[in-house]
C-alpha positions in Angstrom: -7.7 8.3 -0.9 -8.7 6.8 2.4 -12.4 8.0 3.2 -13.3 7.5 7.0 -17.1 7.8 7.8 -17.9 8.3 11.5 -22.0 7.7 12.1 -23.1 9.3 15.4 -26.4 8.8 16.8 -28.8 12.3 17.9 -26.7 12.1 21.3 -23.5 12.6 19.3 -22.3 8.9 20.2 -20.5 7.0 17.7 -22.3 4.2 16.5 -20.1 2.7 13.8 -17.4 3.7 11.5 -16.1 2.9 8.1 -12.7 3.2 6.7 -12.4 2.7 3.0 -10.0 3.1 0.1 -6.2 3.6 -0.2 -3.9 6.6 0.8 -1.6 6.0 -2.4 0.9 8.4 -0.4 3.6 5.8 -1.2 4.5 2.2 -2.5 2.3 -0.3 -0.5 4.4 -1.4 2.5 5.9 2.3 2.5 2.8 4.1 3.0 2.8 5.9 6.4 -0.5 7.5 5.9 -2.1 4.0 5.2 -0.1 2.6 8.1 -1.2 5.3 10.4 -4.7 4.9 9.6 -4.7 1.4 10.2 -2.8 1.7 13.2 -5.2 4.2 14.8 -8.3 2.2 13.6 -7.3 -1.0 14.6 -5.7 -0.1 17.7 -9.0 1.6 18.9 -11.1 -1.8 18.2 -8.5 -3.8 20.2 -8.2 -1.4 22.8 -12.1 -1.5 23.1 -12.0 -5.2 23.7 -8.9 -5.3 25.8 -10.1 -2.5 28.2 -13.8 -2.7 28.2 -14.2 -6.5 27.7 -16.7 -5.6 25.1 -16.3 -7.0 21.6 -17.0 -4.6 18.5 -18.6 -6.2 15.6 -15.7 -5.5 12.9 -15.3 -6.7 9.4 -12.2 -6.1 7.4 -10.8 -6.8 3.8 -8.3 -5.2 1.8 -9.1 -1.6 1.8 -11.8 -1.6 4.0 -12.8 -1.6 7.4 -16.3 -1.6 9.1 -16.9 -1.5 12.8 -19.8 -1.1 15.1 -19.6 0.3 18.6 -20.6 -2.5 21.3 -23.2 -1.9 23.7 -23.2 -2.7 27.4 -25.8 -2.6 29.9 -23.6 -0.5 32.2 -23.6 3.0 31.3 -19.5 3.6 32.6 -18.6 0.7 30.2 -20.3 2.5 27.3 -18.7 5.7 28.3 -15.2 3.8 28.4 -16.3 2.6 24.6 -17.1 6.3 23.5 -13.9 7.6 25.0 -11.7 5.2 23.1 -13.7 6.1 19.8 -13.4 9.6 20.4 -9.8 9.6 20.8 -9.5 7.5 17.6 -11.3 10.4 15.8 -9.1 12.7 17.4 -5.9 11.2 15.9 -7.5 10.7 12.4 -8.2 14.3 12.4 -4.7 14.8 12.9 -3.6 12.4 10.2 -6.0 14.4 8.0 -4.7 17.7 9.1 -1.2 16.9 7.5 -2.3 14.7 4.9 -5.4 15.9 3.7 -5.0 14.9 0.1 -5.0 11.4 1.2 -7.3 11.1 4.1 -11.0 12.6 4.5 -13.2 12.3 7.3 -17.0 13.1 7.4 -19.5 12.6 9.9 -23.1 11.8 9.7 -26.0 11.7 12.2 -28.6 9.2 12.1 -31.4 8.1 14.3 -30.9 5.2 16.5 -32.2 2.1 15.0 -31.8 3.7 11.6 
């Protein structure tokens, strides 16, 4: 199962997210659930970089993606980052709605700096 953890601060802004595991919906290379989750999450990271000029701190290996939202001195750019990340969450929730046996999303809240 793919587990997605969205970490938010006390203002509900996304601080970081982690995607771990494998969907096991189909054989590797034919797994549409894995491909969908990967496209949505990596696409969000790429969109942040391309559209805001900010570079998310991201780490990836087989079955794992960890990314931290970049911060800017410009509130408008932070808002853009959050909009792209919320779009990612909406797309992941759609995948979870259809393939809930293979993808689970949880959100946790933590204090800033913690």
